C-alpha positions in Angstrom: 106.9 113.6 87.6 105.6 112.5 91.0 105.5 108.5 91.4 102.2 107.0 91.8 101.8 104.7 94.9 98.6 103.2 96.7 98.2 103.4 100.3 99.6 100.3 100.8 102.7 101.0 99.6 103.3 103.7 102.4 105.7 102.6 105.4 104.7 103.0 108.8 104.5 106.4 109.9 104.5 107.9 106.5 102.1 110.4 105.2 100.4 110.7 101.8 97.7 113.0 100.1 95.0 110.9 98.7 95.1 111.8 94.6 92.6 109.4 93.3 91.6 106.0 93.1 92.0 102.9 91.0 89.8 103.1 88.0 88.8 99.7 87.9 87.1 99.6 91.0 84.2 101.9 91.2 82.0 100.0 93.7 85.2 100.2 96.2 85.6 103.9 95.5 82.2 104.7 96.5 82.6 102.7 99.8 85.7 104.4 100.5 84.1 108.1 99.8 81.3 107.1 102.0 83.9 106.3 105.0 85.8 109.5 104.1 88.2 109.5 101.6 88.3 111.8 99.4 91.1 113.5 97.4 93.5 115.9 98.7 92.7 114.1 102.1 96.1 113.6 104.6 96.3 110.1 105.3 99.3 108.5 107.9 100.0 105.2 108.3 100.0 103.9 112.0 100.2 100.3 112.2 100.0 97.3 109.8 97.8 94.2 111.3 100.1 91.3 112.9 98.3 88.5 110.4 99.7 89.4 107.0 99.9 92.7 107.3 96.1 93.5 107.5 94.0 95.4 108.3 96.1 98.6 108.3 95.4 101.2 110.7 95.2 104.8 109.1 94.8 108.4 110.3 92.3 110.1 107.8 92.6 113.7 108.8 91.7 113.4 112.4 89.8 110.0 112.2 91.6 106.6 113.1 90.4 103.9 110.8 91.0 100.4 109.8 91.2 99.2 106.1 92.0 96.0 104.6 94.9 95.6 102.1 92.6 95.5 99.0 91.2 98.5 100.3 94.4 100.4 100.5 95.3 99.0 97.3 92.5 100.9 95.8 93.5 104.3 97.1 96.0 106.4 95.0 98.3 108.7 97.1 101.0 110.9 96.7 103.8 110.9 99.6 103.6 114.3 101.5 
């Protein structure tokens, strides 16, 4: 059985596949879907910010975006 992770658990340079969103946070899920996150998307962690590891720079499909740590904790992934 595959290990359940969130985007924040991935290390720099690691790639994952979005498998879903944390159920308890439907408002954040809607916001993340609006900026492009969806099940099956490939996401790669590029960099962690200098101050407490946030923001987290990620490549989502072919777009580079930054997400906060609490947003990254709402995105469930599996390692690619």
